SEVEX-716015 format. One record per residue: x negated, y, z negated of N, C-alpha, C in turn. Coordinates in pm, 1 decimal, always signed. Atoms other than C-alpha are relative to their C-alpha. Layout:
% SEVEX-716015
+----------+----------+----------+----------+----------+----------+----------+----------+----------+
|     n.xx |     n.yy |     n.zz |    ca.xx |    ca.yy |    ca.zz |     c.xx |     c.yy |     c.zz |
+----------+----------+----------+----------+----------+----------+----------+----------+----------+
|        X |        Y |        Z |        X |        Y |        Z |        X |        Y |        Z |
...
+----------+----------+----------+----------+----------+----------+----------+----------+----------+
END
This chain:
% SEVEX-716015
+----------+----------+----------+----------+----------+----------+----------+----------+----------+
|     n.xx |     n.yy |     n.zz |    ca.xx |    ca.yy |    ca.zz |     c.xx |     c.yy |     c.zz |
+----------+----------+----------+----------+----------+----------+----------+----------+----------+
|    +93.1 |    -34.4 |   +108.7 |  -1232.7 |  +3140.4 |  +7407.0 |   -148.5 |    -60.8 |    +47.5 |
|   +123.6 |    +26.9 |    -43.4 |  -1600.7 |  +3138.1 |  +7487.2 |    -63.9 |   -114.0 |    -74.5 |
|    +47.5 |   +127.1 |    +84.1 |  -1801.0 |  +2825.2 |  +7394.8 |   -149.5 |    +30.3 |     -3.7 |
|   +146.9 |    -20.2 |    +21.8 |  -2162.0 |  +2829.2 |  +7265.0 |    -64.1 |   -133.3 |     +8.5 |
|    +67.2 |   +126.3 |    -44.6 |  -2413.7 |  +2570.4 |  +7359.6 |    -59.1 |    -61.4 |   -130.6 |
|    +46.0 |    +79.4 |   +116.3 |  -2587.5 |  +2315.1 |  +7141.4 |   -113.6 |    +74.5 |    -85.7 |
|    +85.1 |    -79.3 |    +85.8 |  -2844.7 |  +2567.1 |  +7020.0 |    +72.0 |    +68.1 |   -121.9 |
|    -97.8 |    -60.6 |    +98.7 |  -2551.1 |  +2696.3 |  +6813.2 |    +51.3 |    -89.2 |   -102.0 |
|    -52.1 |   +101.9 |    +72.5 |  -2473.0 |  +2370.0 |  +6655.5 |    -99.7 |    -43.4 |   -108.9 |
|    +73.2 |    +61.8 |    +93.3 |  -2586.9 |  +2221.2 |  +6336.9 |    -14.2 |   -152.6 |     +3.1 |
|    +16.9 |   +151.2 |     -2.1 |  -2692.9 |  +1857.8 |  +6251.5 |   +128.9 |    -82.6 |     +5.7 |
|   -134.8 |    +66.3 |    +16.5 |  -2319.3 |  +1773.3 |  +6194.6 |    +90.6 |    +33.2 |   +134.5 |
|    -81.7 |    -26.3 |   -113.3 |  -2205.2 |  +1911.8 |  +6532.9 |    +93.0 |   +124.5 |    -15.6 |
|    -79.9 |    -98.8 |    +25.4 |  -2054.4 |  +2215.4 |  +6379.4 |    -83.7 |   +127.4 |    +33.0 |
|    +65.0 |   -131.6 |    -41.0 |  -2117.6 |  +2578.0 |  +6473.6 |    -87.9 |    +51.2 |   -134.3 |
|    +80.9 |    -41.2 |   +116.9 |  -2406.6 |  +2719.4 |  +6250.6 |    +55.0 |   +129.3 |    -45.4 |
|    -48.5 |   -138.5 |    +85.9 |  -2331.6 |  +3010.4 |  +6005.8 |    -99.1 |   +100.4 |    +43.9 |
|    +69.4 |   -121.3 |    -23.5 |  -2440.6 |  +3334.2 |  +6128.6 |    -68.0 |    +67.2 |   -120.4 |
|    +52.1 |    -56.8 |   +112.2 |  -2676.6 |  +3516.5 |  +5911.5 |    +68.9 |   +122.2 |    -42.6 |
|    -84.8 |   -122.0 |    +20.3 |  -2462.5 |  +3828.3 |  +5933.8 |   +111.5 |    -54.2 |    -88.9 |
|   -119.4 |    +46.9 |    +79.9 |  -2173.6 |  +3627.5 |  +5765.5 |    -60.7 |     -4.3 |   -135.1 |
|    +48.0 |     +9.9 |   +124.1 |  -2403.9 |  +3549.1 |  +5473.9 |    -19.5 |   +135.5 |    -63.9 |
|    +17.6 |   -145.2 |    +45.2 |  -2492.2 |  +3918.8 |  +5447.8 |   +134.1 |    +65.3 |    -47.4 |
|   -122.2 |    -45.7 |    +20.7 |  -2129.8 |  +4016.5 |  +5468.7 |    +59.6 |    -51.9 |   -124.2 |
|    -59.5 |    +56.5 |   +122.5 |  -2021.6 |  +3778.7 |  +5194.2 |    -88.2 |    +71.7 |   -125.7 |
|    +91.0 |    -58.6 |    +88.8 |  -2324.0 |  +3924.3 |  +4989.6 |    +38.0 |   +132.6 |    -29.0 |
|    -56.6 |   -136.7 |    +28.7 |  -2198.8 |  +4277.1 |  +5038.6 |   +125.1 |     +4.4 |    -73.7 |
|   -133.7 |    -11.1 |    +62.9 |  -1846.0 |  +4201.2 |  +4952.1 |     +6.1 |    -57.9 |   -153.2 |
|     +3.5 |    +53.1 |   +137.8 |  -1944.5 |  +4005.2 |  +4629.2 |   -105.1 |    +71.8 |    -74.3 |
|   +104.6 |    -70.2 |    +68.8 |  -2207.6 |  +4259.1 |  +4522.6 |    +22.4 |    +22.4 |   -154.5 |
|    -28.3 |    -35.8 |   +128.9 |  -2042.0 |  +4342.6 |  +4210.5 |    -27.0 |   -129.2 |    -83.0 |
|    +11.4 |   +126.1 |    +74.7 |  -2063.0 |  +3973.8 |  +4094.8 |   -149.6 |    -30.1 |     -7.0 |
|   +142.6 |    +25.2 |     +1.6 |  -2428.0 |  +3957.4 |  +4186.6 |    -72.8 |    +87.3 |    -87.5 |
|    +59.7 |    -91.9 |    +82.1 |  -2503.1 |  +4272.3 |  +4002.3 |    +30.4 |    -41.2 |   -144.7 |
|    -45.8 |    +57.3 |   +131.2 |  -2307.7 |  +4122.9 |  +3697.4 |   -105.3 |    -99.7 |    -51.6 |
|    +84.0 |   +112.3 |    +40.4 |  -2514.2 |  +3806.8 |  +3701.6 |   -135.4 |    +34.2 |    -22.4 |
|   +149.4 |    -56.3 |    +20.9 |  -2856.2 |  +3989.3 |  +3744.6 |     -6.1 |    +67.0 |   -138.6 |
|     +7.2 |    -70.8 |   +132.2 |  -2759.5 |  +4208.6 |  +3459.0 |     +4.1 |   -102.2 |   -121.2 |
|    -14.2 |   +102.7 |   +110.4 |  -2653.0 |  +3913.1 |  +3242.0 |   -128.3 |    -73.7 |    -20.1 |
|   +121.8 |    +89.0 |    +14.3 |  -2980.0 |  +3723.9 |  +3325.5 |   -126.5 |    +95.2 |    -46.2 |
|   +117.0 |    -80.9 |    +34.3 |  -3214.9 |  +4017.9 |  +3263.6 |    -18.2 |     +1.1 |   -162.3 |
|     +0.3 |     -0.9 |   +149.2 |  -3131.5 |  +4042.2 |  +2879.6 |    -95.8 |   +101.2 |    -43.1 |
|    +72.2 |   -105.2 |    +52.0 |  -3314.2 |  +4359.9 |  +2850.1 |    +79.5 |   +128.7 |    -35.4 |
|   -103.8 |    -94.3 |    +30.3 |  -3127.2 |  +4600.4 |  +2636.4 |    -41.4 |   +146.8 |    +36.5 |
|    +51.3 |   -131.0 |    -41.3 |  -3346.2 |  +4902.3 |  +2724.4 |    +27.5 |    +33.5 |   +156.4 |
|    -32.7 |    -22.6 |   -141.0 |  -3259.8 |  +4852.1 |  +3096.7 |   +142.9 |    -43.1 |    +12.7 |
|   -146.1 |    +12.3 |    -38.3 |  -2891.1 |  +4895.7 |  +3159.4 |    +27.0 |     -8.4 |   +132.6 |
|    -39.0 |     +2.5 |   -136.9 |  -2837.2 |  +4771.3 |  +3499.3 |   +132.6 |    +34.6 |    +44.1 |
|   -148.5 |    -32.2 |    -46.9 |  -2462.4 |  +4799.7 |  +3497.2 |    +26.6 |   +139.4 |     +6.1 |
|    -17.3 |   -139.4 |    -17.7 |  -2480.5 |  +5171.0 |  +3427.5 |    -66.5 |    +72.7 |   +114.2 |
|    +59.2 |    -47.8 |   -117.3 |  -2700.7 |  +5213.1 |  +3726.7 |    +92.6 |    -12.2 |   +112.0 |
|    -87.6 |    +38.9 |   -112.5 |  -2432.6 |  +5070.2 |  +3957.4 |   +133.8 |    +61.0 |    -23.2 |
|   -124.5 |    -33.4 |    +31.4 |  -2111.8 |  +5158.0 |  +3780.2 |     +9.7 |   +106.8 |   -103.7 |
|    -12.3 |   -116.7 |    +99.7 |  -2017.2 |  +5487.6 |  +3606.8 |    +73.0 |    -51.6 |   -117.8 |
|    -82.3 |    +54.3 |   +126.7 |  -1746.2 |  +5323.8 |  +3371.4 |    +14.4 |   -146.8 |     +5.5 |
|    -45.1 |   +136.5 |    -10.0 |  -1633.9 |  +4998.4 |  +3277.3 |   +126.2 |    -19.8 |    +97.3 |
|   -114.6 |    +14.8 |    -94.4 |  -1318.7 |  +5058.8 |  +3476.2 |    -48.3 |    -13.4 |   +129.6 |
|    +49.1 |    +27.0 |   -139.3 |  -1514.0 |  +5097.7 |  +3795.9 |    -62.0 |   -136.7 |    +22.5 |
|    +52.4 |   +144.5 |    -15.5 |  -1688.5 |  +4766.9 |  +3718.6 |   +126.3 |   -101.0 |    +29.9 |
|   -113.2 |    +87.3 |     -0.3 |  -1358.2 |  +4595.0 |  +3658.9 |    +70.9 |     +9.8 |   +141.6 |
|    -56.6 |    -22.2 |   -128.4 |  -1205.7 |  +4745.0 |  +3978.7 |    -93.6 |    -84.7 |   +105.4 |
|    +87.6 |    +67.3 |    -85.8 |  -1516.9 |  +4622.0 |  +4170.5 |     +5.6 |   -151.1 |     +1.4 |
|     -6.6 |   +154.2 |     +5.5 |  -1477.5 |  +4271.0 |  +4041.7 |   +130.3 |    -45.1 |    +43.1 |
|   -129.8 |    +39.1 |    -57.6 |  -1104.7 |  +4269.2 |  +4125.8 |    -14.9 |     +0.4 |   +152.9 |
|    +16.2 |     -7.4 |   -143.7 |  -1187.8 |  +4373.9 |  +4477.6 |    -84.7 |   -113.8 |    +54.2 |
|    +86.3 |   +122.2 |    -34.5 |  -1464.5 |  +4123.6 |  +4509.2 |    +68.2 |   -141.6 |     -2.1 |
|    -63.5 |   +137.4 |    +34.5 |  -1230.0 |  +3840.3 |  +4379.4 |    +68.1 |    -44.0 |   +131.1 |
|    -67.0 |    +30.9 |   -126.6 |  -1048.9 |  +3858.3 |  +4726.7 |    -90.9 |    -85.3 |    +76.9 |
|    +99.5 |    +74.5 |    -73.0 |  -1367.5 |  +3721.1 |  +4890.0 |    -53.0 |   -129.4 |    -68.4 |
|    +59.1 |   +128.8 |    +57.3 |  -1432.9 |  +3445.1 |  +4651.5 |    +73.9 |   -129.7 |    +58.7 |
|    -61.6 |   +117.6 |    -56.4 |  -1163.3 |  +3202.6 |  +4801.4 |    -76.2 |    -49.3 |   +137.1 |
|    +85.6 |    +39.7 |   -122.8 |  -1339.1 |  +3219.1 |  +5156.4 |   -140.3 |    -36.0 |    -33.3 |
|   +127.5 |    +47.2 |    +21.7 |  -1667.3 |  +3180.5 |  +4990.1 |     +4.4 |   -137.1 |    -48.2 |
|    -12.8 |   +130.0 |    +60.0 |  -1573.1 |  +2876.6 |  +4795.5 |    +50.1 |   -108.4 |   +122.7 |
|    -25.2 |    +86.4 |   -102.1 |  -1416.4 |  +2716.1 |  +5109.0 |   -115.9 |    -12.4 |    +98.4 |
|   +109.9 |    +13.7 |    -73.1 |  -1732.9 |  +2808.1 |  +5290.2 |   -108.2 |   -101.0 |    -54.5 |
|    +90.0 |   +102.2 |    +67.5 |  -1934.5 |  +2615.8 |  +5031.9 |    +53.5 |   -130.7 |    +14.7 |
|    -56.2 |   +147.4 |    -15.4 |  -1698.1 |  +2313.5 |  +5094.2 |     -4.5 |    -42.6 |   +147.8 |
|     +9.7 |    +22.0 |   -162.7 |  -1766.0 |  +2331.5 |  +5479.8 |   -119.9 |   -102.0 |    +22.6 |
|   +108.5 |   +100.1 |    -26.0 |  -1952.0 |  +2002.3 |  +5520.6 |    +91.8 |   -132.8 |    +40.1 |
|    -74.8 |   +112.3 |    -33.0 |  -1837.1 |  +1661.3 |  +5656.9 |    +59.2 |    -69.6 |   -135.5 |
|    -63.1 |    +63.7 |   +107.9 |  -1597.5 |  +1482.2 |  +5432.2 |    +24.7 |   -151.2 |    +36.5 |
|    -24.1 |   +141.8 |     -7.0 |  -1522.8 |  +1110.6 |  +5370.4 |   +150.1 |    -28.0 |    +25.4 |
|   -144.9 |     +9.1 |    -21.1 |  -1142.2 |  +1169.8 |  +5378.9 |    +39.4 |    +90.4 |   +114.0 |
|    -54.0 |    -72.6 |   -116.4 |   -980.5 |  +1267.8 |  +5699.3 |   +111.8 |    +94.8 |    -30.3 |
|   -121.8 |    -66.5 |    +42.0 |   -665.9 |  +1404.4 |  +5543.5 |    -51.5 |   +143.1 |    -76.9 |
|    +57.2 |   -123.4 |    +75.5 |   -875.7 |  +1641.2 |  +5314.3 |    -68.7 |    +97.2 |    +85.4 |
|    +67.3 |    -96.3 |    -87.1 |  -1078.7 |  +1764.7 |  +5600.6 |    +96.0 |    +71.5 |    +90.3 |
|   -110.5 |    -70.8 |    -61.0 |   -758.6 |  +1840.9 |  +5788.0 |    +50.2 |   +116.0 |    -63.9 |
|    -66.2 |    -97.2 |    +88.4 |   -612.7 |  +2039.3 |  +5510.6 |   -100.1 |   +114.3 |    -12.8 |
|   +102.6 |   -119.0 |    +22.6 |   -943.3 |  +2242.3 |  +5453.4 |     -7.1 |    +78.7 |   +136.0 |
|    +16.9 |    -55.9 |   -129.2 |   -968.2 |  +2304.5 |  +5825.6 |   +106.5 |    +91.0 |    +33.7 |
|   -113.0 |    -89.4 |     -6.4 |   -618.7 |  +2451.5 |  +5838.4 |    -27.3 |   +127.7 |    -87.7 |
|    +22.7 |   -109.9 |    +89.2 |   -699.7 |  +2675.8 |  +5549.6 |   -118.0 |    +92.9 |    +53.3 |
|   +125.9 |    -73.4 |    -40.3 |  -1045.7 |  +2782.6 |  +5677.3 |    +21.6 |    +91.7 |   +126.4 |
|    -27.3 |    -79.9 |   -127.4 |   -899.8 |  +2908.2 |  +6012.5 |    +50.7 |   +139.9 |    -30.1 |
|    -43.4 |   -129.1 |    +35.6 |   -738.1 |  +3189.6 |  +5825.4 |    -90.7 |    +80.7 |   -101.7 |
|    +74.9 |    -66.9 |   +102.3 |  -1019.4 |  +3298.7 |  +5589.9 |    -63.1 |   +120.4 |    +33.4 |
|    +43.1 |   -126.3 |    -45.1 |  -1136.6 |  +3569.5 |  +5813.3 |    +92.2 |   +139.3 |    -47.5 |
|    -85.1 |   -111.7 |    +41.0 |   -838.1 |  +3790.8 |  +5703.5 |    -19.6 |    +38.9 |   -165.4 |
|    +39.5 |    -45.5 |   +119.6 |   -910.8 |  +3785.9 |  +5333.1 |   -130.8 |    +68.1 |     -9.3 |
|   +129.8 |    -72.1 |     -5.2 |  -1266.1 |  +3901.0 |  +5405.6 |    +25.5 |   +140.3 |    +62.8 |
|    -36.4 |   -131.0 |    -45.5 |  -1135.9 |  +4176.3 |  +5619.8 |    +76.9 |    +84.4 |    -79.0 |
|    -66.0 |    -65.9 |   +111.2 |   -889.0 |  +4274.5 |  +5351.2 |    -79.8 |    +57.7 |   -103.1 |
|    +99.2 |    -26.9 |   +106.1 |  -1157.5 |  +4278.6 |  +5091.9 |    -96.1 |   +129.1 |    +46.0 |
|    +69.5 |   -128.3 |    -49.4 |  -1364.4 |  +4516.2 |  +5312.7 |    +60.7 |   +113.3 |    +14.8 |
|    -98.2 |   -109.0 |    -17.7 |  -1078.1 |  +4739.7 |  +5388.4 |    +16.4 |    +64.4 |   -147.1 |
|    -21.6 |    -59.3 |   +130.1 |   -998.5 |  +4775.0 |  +5012.2 |   -137.3 |    +50.2 |    -68.5 |
|   +139.1 |    -40.8 |    +70.7 |  -1363.0 |  +4806.2 |  +4910.5 |    -38.0 |   +144.8 |    +74.0 |
|    +14.2 |   -122.0 |    -72.5 |  -1380.5 |  +5093.1 |  +5179.9 |    +69.4 |   +106.2 |    -67.5 |
|    -92.8 |   -100.7 |    +60.4 |  -1080.8 |  +5270.5 |  +5035.2 |    -49.9 |    +35.7 |   -143.7 |
|    +54.4 |    -24.9 |   +127.9 |  -1215.6 |  +5231.1 |  +4690.1 |   -117.5 |    +83.8 |     -6.4 |
|   +124.1 |    -91.8 |     -6.9 |  -1551.1 |  +5388.1 |  +4783.2 |    +38.1 |   +134.3 |    +37.8 |
|    -51.3 |   -134.6 |    -44.3 |  -1355.4 |  +5674.8 |  +4948.6 |    +64.0 |    +61.0 |   -121.5 |
|    -54.5 |    -54.5 |   +114.4 |  -1158.0 |  +5723.1 |  +4627.2 |   -103.9 |    +45.4 |    -94.6 |
|   +118.6 |    -23.9 |    +82.0 |  -1481.0 |  +5723.6 |  +4436.9 |    -56.9 |   +140.7 |    +38.6 |
|    +57.8 |   -115.8 |    -66.5 |  -1618.7 |  +6002.5 |  +4663.3 |   +105.3 |   +111.8 |    -19.4 |
|    -98.3 |   -107.7 |    +39.1 |  -1296.0 |  +6193.5 |  +4618.5 |     +0.6 |    +51.4 |   -144.1 |
|    +13.5 |    -38.4 |   +144.4 |  -1324.2 |  +6184.8 |  +4236.9 |   -126.6 |    +86.0 |    -20.2 |
|   +121.6 |    -79.8 |    +28.7 |  -1679.6 |  +6331.0 |  +4266.7 |    +16.5 |   +135.4 |    +80.4 |
|    -30.1 |   -119.2 |    -81.2 |  -1508.4 |  +6621.9 |  +4483.8 |    -82.0 |     -0.3 |   +110.6 |
|    +71.3 |    +24.3 |   -132.7 |  -1688.9 |  +6483.4 |  +4786.3 |   -141.7 |    +53.8 |     -2.7 |
|   +129.1 |    -49.7 |    +15.3 |  -2025.3 |  +6592.3 |  +4647.4 |    -77.3 |   -131.6 |    +79.2 |
|    +50.7 |   +105.6 |    -62.7 |  -2271.1 |  +6389.5 |  +4855.8 |    -89.2 |    -70.2 |    -94.2 |
|    +70.3 |   +102.7 |    +82.1 |  -2400.8 |  +6072.2 |  +4691.6 |    -57.1 |   -105.0 |    +87.4 |
|    +64.3 |    +86.1 |    -82.1 |  -2654.7 |  +5870.4 |  +4863.0 |    +46.3 |   -142.0 |    -32.6 |
|    -33.6 |   +138.3 |    +33.4 |  -2563.1 |  +5560.8 |  +4675.9 |   +139.0 |    -35.4 |    +63.1 |
|   -116.8 |    +13.3 |    -58.2 |  -2196.7 |  +5598.2 |  +4781.8 |     +5.2 |    -11.6 |   +143.3 |
|     -1.4 |     -9.9 |   -139.4 |  -2273.7 |  +5692.4 |  +5136.2 |    -70.8 |   -130.4 |    +66.5 |
|    +66.8 |   +123.6 |    -56.5 |  -2511.4 |  +5380.9 |  +5183.3 |   +103.4 |   -115.2 |     -5.0 |
|    -95.7 |   +115.4 |    +12.8 |  -2239.4 |  +5153.9 |  +5044.1 |   +115.5 |    +14.3 |   +101.2 |
|    -94.6 |    -13.2 |   -112.0 |  -1978.7 |  +5302.8 |  +5280.3 |    -43.8 |    -49.4 |   +126.7 |
|    +43.1 |    +42.2 |   -136.7 |  -2190.0 |  +5256.6 |  +5581.9 |    -10.3 |   -149.1 |    +11.4 |
|    +14.9 |   +147.9 |    +14.8 |  -2272.1 |  +4898.0 |  +5480.7 |   +129.0 |    -68.7 |    +10.2 |
|   -128.9 |    +55.1 |     +7.3 |  -1915.3 |  +4819.3 |  +5409.5 |    +65.9 |    +22.5 |   +131.3 |
|    -60.0 |    -29.9 |   -129.2 |  -1800.0 |  +4979.7 |  +5723.0 |    -64.4 |    -91.5 |   +115.4 |
|    +72.4 |    +95.7 |    -95.3 |  -2064.4 |  +4768.7 |  +5924.0 |    +62.5 |   -141.5 |    -28.9 |
|    -54.5 |   +136.1 |    +39.6 |  -1921.6 |  +4454.0 |  +5736.7 |   +143.4 |     -0.9 |    +64.4 |
|   -153.7 |     +7.5 |    -59.9 |  -1559.3 |  +4541.3 |  +5846.5 |     -3.8 |     -2.0 |   +133.1 |
|     -0.9 |     +8.5 |   -146.1 |  -1660.6 |  +4608.2 |  +6207.3 |    -37.5 |   -127.6 |    +34.3 |
|    +39.4 |   +128.0 |    -35.7 |  -1857.1 |  +4286.1 |  +6207.6 |   +110.2 |   -118.4 |     -1.2 |
|    -93.6 |    +97.0 |    +21.2 |  -1577.8 |  +4081.1 |  +6068.1 |   +127.1 |    +13.0 |    +90.8 |
|   -111.7 |    -29.6 |    -81.2 |  -1321.0 |  +4245.1 |  +6298.0 |    -23.5 |    -42.1 |   +141.6 |
|    +32.3 |     +0.7 |   -141.1 |  -1500.0 |  +4230.1 |  +6628.4 |    -98.3 |   -115.4 |    +43.4 |
|    +99.2 |   +110.0 |    -36.2 |  -1748.4 |  +3935.3 |  +6621.0 |    +77.5 |   -119.6 |    +83.5 |
|    -60.2 |   +105.6 |    -73.9 |  -1652.9 |  +3688.0 |  +6889.8 |    -52.4 |   -142.4 |    -51.2 |
|    +70.0 |   +110.8 |    +58.3 |  -1893.5 |  +3414.9 |  +6740.7 |    +81.7 |    -32.9 |   -131.9 |
|    -60.6 |    +23.5 |   +120.1 |  -1703.3 |  +3457.0 |  +6415.1 |   +142.8 |    -74.7 |    +18.7 |
|   -125.5 |    +57.1 |    -38.8 |  -1368.5 |  +3364.7 |  +6591.8 |    -24.5 |   -142.6 |    +19.2 |
|    +37.2 |   +146.6 |    -10.3 |  -1531.4 |  +3034.6 |  +6704.3 |    -46.0 |    -68.7 |   -130.5 |
|    +41.1 |    +62.2 |   +117.0 |  -1704.4 |  +2983.7 |  +6370.9 |   +123.9 |    -31.8 |   -101.9 |
|   -122.7 |    +34.6 |    +90.9 |  -1363.1 |  +3013.0 |  +6170.6 |    +96.4 |    -95.1 |    +61.9 |
|    -79.0 |   +101.5 |    -38.8 |  -1193.6 |  +2794.2 |  +6407.4 |    -59.2 |   -138.6 |     -2.1 |
|    +76.6 |   +129.2 |     -0.8 |  -1440.7 |  +2513.2 |  +6369.5 |    -29.4 |    -52.9 |   -148.1 |
|    +20.0 |    +76.5 |   +143.6 |  -1469.7 |  +2265.9 |  +6075.5 |    -58.7 |   -139.1 |    +35.3 |
|    +85.9 |   +125.7 |    -37.6 |  -1705.2 |  +1969.1 |  +6054.6 |    +94.8 |   -119.6 |     +5.8 |
|    -73.0 |   +134.3 |    -18.5 |  -1558.5 |  +1630.1 |  +6171.3 |    -27.2 |    -74.2 |   -130.7 |
|    +34.7 |   +100.9 |   +109.3 |  -1505.3 |  +1372.1 |  +5905.7 |   -115.6 |    -95.3 |    +37.3 |
|   +123.4 |    +81.7 |    -33.9 |  -1780.9 |  +1126.6 |  +5862.1 |    +55.1 |   -134.7 |    +69.3 |
|    -36.5 |   +124.5 |    -59.8 |  -1792.3 |   +781.5 |  +6038.7 |    +95.4 |    -77.1 |    -83.5 |
|    -90.8 |    +79.4 |    +85.7 |  -1634.8 |   +622.2 |  +5733.7 |   +138.8 |    +29.6 |     +7.5 |
|   -139.1 |    -43.0 |     -8.9 |  -1335.0 |   +839.1 |  +5749.9 |    +70.4 |    -35.6 |   +134.8 |
|    -51.1 |    +37.3 |   -134.4 |  -1294.6 |   +776.2 |  +6125.9 |    +48.0 |   -132.8 |    +10.9 |
|    -56.9 |   +150.3 |     +2.5 |  -1282.6 |   +402.7 |  +6075.1 |   +109.1 |    -24.8 |    -80.7 |
|   -113.0 |    +14.2 |    +87.7 |  -1052.6 |   +430.4 |  +5797.0 |   +132.3 |    +49.3 |    +76.5 |
|   -113.0 |    -56.6 |    -69.0 |   -814.3 |   +636.6 |  +6012.8 |    +51.9 |   -105.8 |   +120.1 |
|    -35.0 |   +105.1 |   -106.7 |   -841.0 |   +376.2 |  +6297.6 |    +69.6 |   -121.1 |    -61.0 |
|    -65.7 |   +119.2 |    +59.7 |   -754.4 |    +95.5 |  +6059.1 |   +147.5 |    +40.6 |    -44.3 |
|   -131.7 |    -44.4 |    +43.3 |   -450.6 |   +290.1 |  +5914.9 |    +96.6 |    +14.1 |   +129.2 |
|    -89.3 |     -9.6 |   -133.2 |   -314.9 |   +356.9 |  +6278.4 |    +33.4 |   -136.7 |    +51.9 |
|    -32.1 |   +124.8 |    -58.1 |   -341.8 |     -3.6 |  +6387.5 |    +97.8 |    -69.4 |    -87.9 |
|   -110.0 |    +65.1 |    +83.0 |   -130.7 |   -126.3 |  +6083.7 |   +137.1 |    +46.6 |    +31.5 |
+----------+----------+----------+----------+----------+----------+----------+----------+----------+
END
C-alpha cells in the first residue's frame, strides 16, 4: 500500500479527508439536503420538493437509498481522537469497511436513476442525465481511489490520556 507524506496528515496525525469524499457524501445524501432546504424555506408558493421529485413515492425511495450512506457519514463525523482506547479500536474496525456501504448506495442510486429514465420511455432529461453522470463519477471515485483505501484504513490514535490508561492497565 502506498504511503502519503506529512502534507496529507491533519493535526492529529491522521490522513486528511479528501474534498472529493465530502462531495461524494453530499451527492449520495442529496435527497436529505433537498428535504432540509425545502423544510427551512417555508415558502408555500415555492414547492422545492416538486422541482426535484415527481411524486412522493420518488422522494421516499430517494430517502431510503440515501439512508445507506448515513452510517458511514455518522462514523465519519465521529472520526477524531478519543479518550477511550477500546472505543477507538471498535470504531476503527467498523470504519475500515465503510467504503462498501457508500459504493452500494451509489450503485443503487444509479440503478434507481436508470429506472426513472426507463419510466419516462428514455426521453432525454437533462436533470436525470446530470444526476447519472455525477453518481457514476462518485461510484468510480469510491471504487478506484487509492487515497481512499488509505483513508478508510486510517483512524485517529487515542489521546495521550487513553494511552497512559492503557499502559497502567497492562502493568497490573
